[in-house]
C-alpha positions as CSV (number, residue, x, y, z in Angstrom):
1,M,0.0,0.0,0.0
2,P,1.3,3.5,-0.8
3,K,2.1,5.8,2.1
4,L,-0.3,8.6,2.7
5,K,0.9,12.1,2.6
6,T,1.3,13.7,6.1
7,S,-1.5,16.1,6.7
8,E,-0.9,19.8,7.5
9,R,-2.4,19.3,11.0
10,E,0.0,16.4,11.7
11,K,3.0,18.6,10.6
12,Q,1.8,21.3,12.9
13,N,1.5,18.9,15.8
14,R,5.0,17.5,15.2
15,T,6.4,21.0,15.1
16,L,4.8,21.9,18.4
17,L,5.9,18.7,20.1
18,A,9.4,19.1,18.8
19,I,9.7,22.6,20.3
20,I,8.3,21.3,23.7
21,E,10.6,18.3,23.7
22,S,13.6,20.5,22.8
23,G,12.7,22.8,25.7
24,K,12.4,19.8,28.1
25,T,15.9,18.6,27.0
26,M,17.5,22.0,27.2
27,T,16.1,22.7,30.7
28,A,16.5,19.0,31.9
29,I,12.9,18.9,32.9
30,D,11.0,15.6,32.5
31,T,7.2,15.4,32.1
32,Q,6.6,14.7,35.8
33,K,8.6,17.8,36.8
34,L,6.9,19.8,34.1
35,S,3.6,18.8,35.5
36,K,4.5,20.1,39.0
37,L,6.0,23.3,37.7
38,T,3.0,24.1,35.4
39,G,0.3,22.9,37.8
40,I,-1.1,20.7,35.0
41,P,-2.0,17.2,36.5
42,P,0.4,14.5,35.1
43,S,-2.4,12.5,33.4
44,T,-3.7,15.6,31.7
45,L,-0.2,16.7,30.6
46,Y,0.6,13.2,29.1
47,Q,-2.8,13.3,27.3
48,R,-2.1,16.8,25.9
49,L,1.4,15.7,24.7
50,S,0.0,12.6,23.0
51,Q,-2.9,14.6,21.5
52,P,-1.5,18.2,20.8
53,D,-4.8,19.3,19.2
54,N,-6.3,19.3,22.7
55,I,-3.7,21.6,24.4
56,R,-5.4,24.7,25.8
57,I,-3.8,28.1,25.2
58,S,-3.4,28.6,29.0
59,E,-1.7,25.3,29.3
60,L,0.6,26.0,26.3
61,R,1.5,29.4,27.8
62,E,2.5,27.7,31.1
63,I,4.5,25.0,29.4
64,L,6.4,27.6,27.3
65,R,7.1,29.8,30.3
66,V,8.4,26.9,32.4
67,L,10.6,25.6,29.6
68,K,11.9,29.1,28.9
69,I,11.0,28.8,25.2
70,T,12.5,31.8,23.3
71,D,10.4,34.5,21.6
72,E,11.7,33.2,18.3
73,E,10.3,29.7,19.0
74,K,7.1,31.2,20.2
75,A,6.8,33.2,17.0
76,K,7.4,29.9,15.1
77,I,4.6,28.3,17.0
78,G,2.3,31.2,16.1
79,R,3.2,31.1,12.4
80,E,3.4,27.4,11.8
81,V,1.3,25.7,14.5
82,I,-1.7,27.9,15.4
């Protein structure tokens, strides 16, 4: 069977997750610690990271703040993801 083309939404989700994962790596924060620092329950955070379409703006803001995501990366999220 031929491979299906990756949808635009899937590309957006992958970009968002890549930025979050990069931030986690650069700050040495795992998902459990990110949960504590953002106030997002662990089960909710795992769900949001597995289904990025369901991330709320307020949750995304907290994640980006805690991970110290640069303004440049935030702009990329705004241009390419939202």
